[in-house]
C-alpha positions in Angstrom: 14.6 2.2 9.4 17.3 4.2 11.4 19.3 5.1 8.5 16.0 6.9 6.5 15.8 8.3 9.9 19.1 10.2 9.9 18.6 11.0 6.4 15.5 12.7 6.7 17.1 14.4 9.9 20.0 15.6 7.9 18.2 16.8 4.8 15.8 19.2 7.7 18.9 20.2 9.1 20.0 21.4 4.8 16.1 22.5 4.4 16.9 25.3 7.0 19.1 28.6 5.4 22.4 29.6 7.5 21.4 33.4 8.0 24.4 35.8 8.4 24.1 39.3 9.0 26.6 41.8 8.6 25.9 44.8 10.2 28.6 47.8 9.3 28.7 50.8 11.7 28.2 54.0 10.2 27.9 53.2 7.0 26.4 55.9 4.9 23.8 55.2 1.7 26.3 56.1 -1.0 29.3 54.0 0.3 29.0 51.5 -2.7 29.4 51.0 -5.8 26.2 49.5 -6.3 24.4 52.5 -4.6 26.2 55.1 -6.6 30.0 55.4 -5.0 32.4 56.5 -7.3 35.3 57.4 -5.7 36.1 54.4 -3.2 35.7 50.5 -4.7 33.7 48.0 -3.1 33.4 45.4 -5.3 32.4 42.3 -3.0 29.5 44.2 -1.5 28.5 45.5 -5.4 28.4 41.7 -6.0 26.1 40.7 -3.1 24.1 44.3 -4.4 23.8 43.2 -8.0 23.1 39.7 -7.8 20.8 39.8 -4.9 18.2 42.0 -3.7 19.6 45.8 -3.2 17.1 48.0 -1.6 16.7 51.8 -2.5 14.1 52.2 0.5 16.1 49.8 3.3 16.2 51.5 6.9 17.5 51.0 9.9 15.5 52.0 12.8 17.4 54.8 14.3 20.3 57.1 13.8 22.6 55.7 16.4 23.8 52.5 16.8 22.5 51.2 20.0 19.2 51.5 18.9 19.2 50.4 15.8 20.7 47.0 17.5 18.0 46.9 19.9 15.7 47.5 17.3 17.2 44.7 14.9 17.5 41.8 17.8 14.0 42.2 19.0 11.6 44.0 16.5 10.8 46.0 18.9 11.1 50.2 18.3 14.1 51.3 20.2 12.0 54.5 21.9 10.0 51.9 24.1 12.6 51.6 25.8 14.0 53.9 27.9 17.5 52.9 28.1 18.1 52.2 24.1 20.4 55.1 23.7 23.8 55.7 22.9 25.3 53.5 25.8 28.8 54.2 27.4 29.8 51.8 29.9 25.9 50.8 30.9 24.7 47.3 31.8 22.8 45.0 28.9 19.1 47.3 27.9 17.5 43.9 26.7 15.4 42.3 29.4 16.2 38.4 29.4 13.4 37.4 28.9 12.3 39.4 26.1 12.5 37.2 22.5 15.1 37.5 20.5 16.5 37.0 16.9 19.0 34.5 18.0 15.8 32.9 20.8 13.5 32.4 17.8 16.6 31.0 15.8 17.6 28.3 18.5 13.9 27.3 19.2 14.0 26.5 15.3 17.4 24.0 16.0 19.7 26.8 14.9 23.4 27.4 16.5 23.3 31.3 17.1 26.7 33.3 17.2 27.7 37.5 17.4 31.6 38.0 16.3 32.2 42.1 16.3 30.7 45.0 18.2 28.3 44.7 21.0 27.5 47.9 21.9 23.9 46.4 24.0 25.3 47.1 27.7 26.4 44.2 29.6 25.8 42.6 33.2 23.1 43.8 35.6 24.8 46.3 38.0 24.9 43.6 40.9 28.5 43.6 40.9 30.3 46.0 43.0 33.3 47.5 41.7 35.5 49.2 44.0 36.1 53.1 43.2 40.0 53.7 42.5 39.8 56.3 40.3 41.2 60.6 41.1 38.4 62.4 43.3 36.8 65.1 40.7 34.6 65.1 38.2 34.2 64.2 34.5 35.6 66.6 31.9 32.6 68.2 30.3 34.2 67.7 26.8 34.7 63.9 27.0 31.4 63.9 25.4 29.3 61.0 27.3 26.2 59.8 25.7 23.3 58.7 27.8 22.9 55.4 29.1 22.6 53.2 32.4 26.0 53.1 33.8 26.7 50.2 36.0 29.2 48.4 37.8 30.9 46.3 35.3 33.5 43.0 37.0 35.5 42.6 34.0 38.0 40.2 36.0 35.2 37.6 36.6 32.6 36.3 34.1 30.2 38.9 32.7 26.6 38.2 33.3 24.3 38.4 31.7 25.4 39.5 28.4 25.2 38.4 24.6 25.3 34.6 25.9 21.9 35.3 27.9 19.8 36.9 25.7 20.0 33.7 22.9 23.5 33.4 21.7 25.3 30.5 22.4 29.0 31.8 21.0 29.9 35.6 21.4 33.6 36.7 20.7 32.9 40.8 21.1 34.3 44.4 22.2 31.3 45.6 24.9 30.6 48.8 23.5 32.5 50.8 20.4 36.5 51.1 19.3 36.7 54.4 20.3 35.7 53.4 24.2 37.4 51.6 26.7 37.2 48.8 28.0 39.9 48.1 25.1 39.7 44.3 25.2 37.2 41.4 23.5 34.9 39.4 25.2 34.6 35.8 24.6 31.5 34.3 26.0 31.2 36.8 29.3 35.1 36.5 29.9 37.8 39.1 29.1 40.2 37.0 26.0 43.9 37.6 27.3 43.0 39.3 30.9 45.9 38.1 33.5 44.6 38.0 37.0 47.8 39.6 38.2 47.0 42.7 35.8 43.4 43.7 37.0 41.6 45.5 34.4 39.9 48.5 36.1 37.4 50.7 34.1 35.8 54.3 35.5 34.0 56.9 33.3 33.8 59.1 36.3 37.5 60.3 36.2 41.3 59.1 35.6 43.0 56.5 37.9 45.9 58.1 39.1 49.0 58.3 36.9 47.4 57.5 34.0 48.3 59.7 31.0 45.1 61.0 28.8 44.4 62.4 25.7 43.9 65.5 27.2 47.2 66.1 29.4 49.1 64.1 27.2 49.3 65.0 23.9 52.9 63.9 23.1 51.6 60.1 23.4 49.2 60.5 20.8 49.3 58.9 17.3 45.7 60.2 16.8 44.5 63.7 17.4 41.0 64.2 19.3 38.4 66.5 17.7 36.1 66.2 20.2 34.8 64.1 23.3 37.9 61.6 22.8 40.4 62.3 25.4 40.5 59.8 27.8 42.8 56.7 28.2 45.0 55.8 25.8 45.6 53.0 23.8 47.4 52.1 21.1 48.5 55.8 20.4 44.7 56.9 20.7 42.8 58.6 23.1 39.7 57.2 23.9 36.3 57.8 25.3 36.5 56.7 29.3 39.2 55.7 31.7 40.6 52.0 32.3 44.2 50.6 34.0 45.9 47.3 33.9 44.8 44.4 31.9 47.2 45.3 29.8 47.9 41.4 28.1 44.1 41.6 27.2 44.6 45.0 25.1 43.6 44.5 21.5 45.7 45.7 18.2 43.5 48.4 16.8 44.8 47.8 13.1 44.3 44.1 13.4 40.5 44.1 14.3 39.0 43.3 11.2 41.2 40.4 10.8 40.5 39.6 14.4 36.5 39.7 13.9 37.0 38.1 10.3 38.9 35.1 11.9 36.7 34.6 14.8 33.6 34.5 12.4 35.6 31.9 10.3 36.4 29.8 13.2 32.5 30.2 14.9 31.4 28.8 11.2 33.7 26.1 10.9 32.2 25.1 14.3 28.6 24.4 13.9 28.5 24.1 9.9 26.8 20.9 9.7 23.7 22.4 11.7 22.0 25.1 10.4 23.4 28.6 12.1 22.9 32.3 12.6 25.9 34.5 13.1 25.8 38.0 13.6 28.8 39.9 12.1 28.7 43.0 13.5 32.0 45.2 12.0 33.8 48.1 13.5 34.3 50.1 10.5 33.7 52.7 9.2 33.5 54.1 12.8 35.9 56.0 14.4 39.1 55.4 15.4 39.7 54.5 11.6 42.5 52.2 11.9 43.1 50.8 8.6 45.6 47.5 9.1 48.4 48.7 7.1 48.1 46.9 3.6 45.1 48.7 3.5 46.5 52.2 4.0 45.8 54.5 1.6 44.0 52.4 -0.6 41.0 54.4 -1.0 42.5 57.6 -1.5 40.2 59.0 0.7 42.3 58.6 4.2 41.7 56.3 6.7 38.0 56.1 6.5 37.9 55.7 3.0 40.5 53.0 3.5 38.6 50.9 6.2 35.5 51.0 4.2 37.9 49.3 1.4 39.3 47.1 4.7 35.8 46.1 5.9 34.7 45.1 1.6 37.5 42.9 1.7 36.4 41.0 5.1 32.9 40.4 3.2 35.0 39.2 0.3 36.7 37.0 2.1 33.5 35.5 4.4 32.4 34.7 0.8 35.0 33.0 -0.7 35.2 31.2 3.1 31.8 29.9 2.3 32.5 28.8 -1.1 35.0 26.8 0.0 33.0 25.2 2.7 30.3 24.4 0.5 27.6 27.2 2.3 26.9 29.7 0.2 24.4 27.9 -1.7 22.3 27.1 1.3 23.7 30.6 3.0 21.5 34.1 3.3 24.0 36.7 3.6 22.2 40.4 4.5 24.1 43.3 4.4 23.1 46.2 6.4 24.0 49.0 8.3 23.4 50.6 11.5 22.9 54.1 10.8 24.0 56.4 8.6 27.3 58.4 8.1 29.3 61.0 10.1 33.0 62.0 9.0 34.5 63.9 12.0 33.1 62.0 14.8 35.8 62.9 17.6 38.9 62.5 15.5 41.3 64.5 13.2 41.9 62.2 10.1 41.5 63.4 7.2 37.7 61.9 7.0 36.7 65.5 5.6 39.8 67.3 3.8 40.4 63.7 2.0 36.6 63.3 0.7 37.1 64.8 -2.7 34.1 63.8 -5.1 32.7 60.7 -2.9 29.2 61.6 -1.4 28.6 59.1 1.6 25.1 60.6 2.1 24.2 59.2 -1.5 22.6 62.8 -1.7 20.5 62.4 1.4 20.2 65.1 3.3 21.3 64.9 6.9 23.4 62.0 8.4 24.2 60.2 11.9 22.3 61.3 14.4 20.0 63.7 12.2 15.9 62.7 11.9 16.5 63.6 8.0 17.0 60.5 6.0 21.0 60.2 5.4 20.3 59.1 9.6 18.3 56.1 8.8 18.3 55.2 5.4 21.0 52.8 4.6 22.2 50.6 2.4 20.5 47.2 2.3 20.7 43.8 0.7 19.5 40.5 0.9 21.4 37.5 -0.4 21.0 33.5 -1.1 22.8 32.1 -4.2 20.0 30.6 -6.9 17.6 31.7 -4.4 16.8 35.7 -4.7 17.0 36.8 -8.1 18.9 39.8 -8.9 16.7 42.8 -8.2 16.5 46.3 -7.0 13.8 47.0 -4.8 12.0 50.1 -3.9 9.9 48.2 -1.2 9.8 50.1 2.2 11.7 48.1 4.6 13.6 48.4 8.5 15.6 46.1 10.3 13.0 45.7 12.9 11.2 43.2 10.5 14.1 40.7 10.5 12.8 38.7 13.5 9.2 38.1 12.3 10.1 37.8 8.6 12.9 35.1 9.7 10.4 33.6 11.7 8.0 33.3 9.1 11.1 32.1 6.6 11.5 28.6 8.3 8.4 28.3 9.9 8.3 29.3 13.3 4.6 31.3 14.6 6.9 33.4 16.6 5.7 37.4 16.1 7.5 40.5 17.0 6.0 43.7 19.0 6.4 45.8 16.2 7.5 43.9 13.1 5.6 42.6 10.3 6.7 39.3 8.3 8.1 40.7 5.0 9.5 37.4 3.8 8.4 37.5 0.7 9.6 40.7 0.2 13.5 39.9 1.4 13.4 36.4 0.0 10.7 35.8 -2.7 11.2 38.9 -5.1 7.2 39.4 -4.3 5.1 41.3 -2.2 5.2 44.7 -0.9 6.7 46.0 1.9 5.8 48.8 4.4 3.6 51.5 4.3 4.8 53.5 7.4 7.2 53.3 10.5 8.4 55.8 13.6 12.3 56.9 12.8 14.5 58.0 15.7 17.4 59.7 16.4 18.5 60.7 20.0 15.6 60.4 21.4 13.5 62.2 18.9 10.8 60.6 16.6 9.8 60.7 12.8 7.3 59.4 11.0 6.9 57.9 7.9 3.8 56.7 5.7 4.1 55.7 1.9 6.2 58.9 0.3 5.7 61.6 2.8 7.8 62.0 6.0 7.1 64.1 8.7 9.7 65.8 11.1 7.6 67.5 14.1 9.1 70.3 15.6 12.0 70.4 18.3 13.7 73.2 20.3 17.4 73.6 20.0 19.8 74.2 17.1 19.0 72.5 14.1 22.7 71.7 13.7 25.5 69.9 15.4 28.6 71.8 14.7 30.9 69.0 16.2 29.9 66.7 13.3 28.7 68.8 10.7 25.5 67.7 10.7 21.8 69.0 10.1 19.7 66.8 12.9 16.1 67.9 11.8 15.4 70.4 14.7 12.9 73.2 13.8 10.0 75.2 15.2 7.3 74.0 12.8 6.6 70.9 11.0 8.8 70.2 8.0 7.1 67.5 5.7 8.5 66.0 2.6 7.6 64.1 -0.5 10.8 61.4 -1.4 8.9 60.3 -4.2 9.9 63.7 -6.0 12.2 65.1 -3.3 14.8 62.7 -1.4 17.2 64.9 -1.0 14.6 66.8 1.5 14.6 70.6 0.0 11.2 71.2 -0.2 9.2 71.5 3.2 5.7 71.2 2.2 3.8 71.3 5.3 2.4 75.2 4.5 0.7 73.9 1.5 0.0 69.8 1.5 -3.6 68.5 3.4 -1.3 65.4 3.5 0.2 67.4 6.9 -2.9 66.8 9.0 -3.7 63.5 8.0 0.1 62.7 8.9 -0.6 64.6 11.8 -3.7 62.3 13.0 -2.0 59.6 12.4 0.6 60.1 14.5 -1.8 61.0 17.1 -3.3 57.5 17.1 0.1 56.0 17.4 1.0 57.8 21.0 -2.4 57.9 22.1 -1.9 55.4 24.9 -1.4 57.1 28.1 0.3 54.4 29.7 3.6 54.9 26.7 3.4 58.7 26.6 6.7 60.5 26.7 6.1 64.0 26.3 9.2 66.6 25.4 8.0 69.5 27.1 9.8 72.2 24.7 7.9 70.3 22.1 4.7 72.1 23.8 5.9 75.2 22.8 5.9 74.9 19.6 2.3 72.9 19.5 0.1 73.4 16.3 -2.5 70.7 17.4 -6.0 71.8 17.8 -7.5 73.5 20.9 -8.9 70.0 22.3 -5.9 68.3 21.7 -4.2 70.7 23.8 -4.8 68.3 27.2 -2.3 66.0 25.9 0.7 68.4 27.0 -0.7 68.2 30.9 2.3 68.7 33.3 1.9 65.2 34.6 2.8 63.9 30.7 6.2 65.8 30.8 9.3 63.5 32.7 11.8 65.6 34.1 14.5 64.4 31.6 12.6 65.8 28.7 13.7 62.4 26.7 11.3 62.3 23.7 7.9 64.3 22.6 6.1 60.9 22.1 5.7 57.1 21.9 3.9 55.0 19.8 2.3 51.6 20.3 
């Protein structure tokens, strides 16, 4: 009887698929061979795409990283959380009481881990760290993004963090590769930190006597273009300042190998039980630092080389799962947090050596943009022998992962903004979304079926630093993606669908408790007179954050 019970329990465990979400950083819609790339070779990604489900209308929630990661893990639109913006040295923005993807998996008996980039904040600001930086303001050209900045003591256990929002195991970088601190953090502790050489971090000013990219260009192996002129680590200038912690500093060129090895070690430790691994790559985000064995592999400079490196990592992960006998019961998801950018702060030949490669896949915009290339990203689901090879045009988003996986493994947990697309993701049937709200740097746009509407926003339509159209305009913009995926033809003056989308969007953000109107937006209002009360001064926040919120 006991033996039968063990067999039954073992069968139940095997019936639950393992889940690995592999999340690239700034990988564009046109970067994979399966999505039309010809100049950069991605055989391992193409294998998953060609033998799994390749979505042509798959979206991140945002055109920047932190908001997309927040939405993926919570199933909540990022603009609901005022702190879900690009973070720099911030405290944790996920409430520890919130339901998350790893919490849902844990409730169903899964082991849960994250390896790679985090960028959702750490700590709660309760730890106080003495400020020993030089006096004076931060140089304006450091280009810090918004976010809640609190004191984070890296010399003691850092909490809350990934482990407090559902991950049993975490091996992460705190923010991004181009930001300090340049250390790995395992389960809240900085790896290899010598207590005799404490790590100090600041985003207010430099520490006395420490070299920076701004003042010491002779120490640089990579030259900054904009925003990256703080502390120098491995010859690379970063955003922010740090001192000490020398034994804990990471090696940039070994980062891909390190994350891959840690991901394998985690799987090895939990492979006898169902597991969820969030494997978050750093490529092709800046600084692009391929291992020497990948240098020159793409012919497109470091940016192309790190894409080749990332593809290799995914191939190695696949081989490992095969060798361990796990591949038949493991779902692999491939996607990216937002669209591509070439020059994002360093002179690294990303523009000069691009050649005929089109990272944007013919789409308009890119990272930071409300146009399609900001949020339409590679989106692949693979489950050997279960998901049949197919190209799907269904509209799907990363916000839907929580509810879809919940449904797949028999949980009744729901998310606030996601929907159950388990049939579409994993069973080659069903229909995708009909509409959703996409976001870019606190601005929002609305897609319904084949239509996309971008409301008016004041500000430059072009981000000159990164050479990307961001979607700002003095009027509404309307595009039919069925006939115009590159968004060349604004139809707002020609089609009645404009008013329908406007009314639908008004229905979303009508709830008073979630209204957050951008004052500049009122300058271009095209609402009917009876709707002008929406722009009452009392509803306009001082920080001009975003012109609407949806429920």
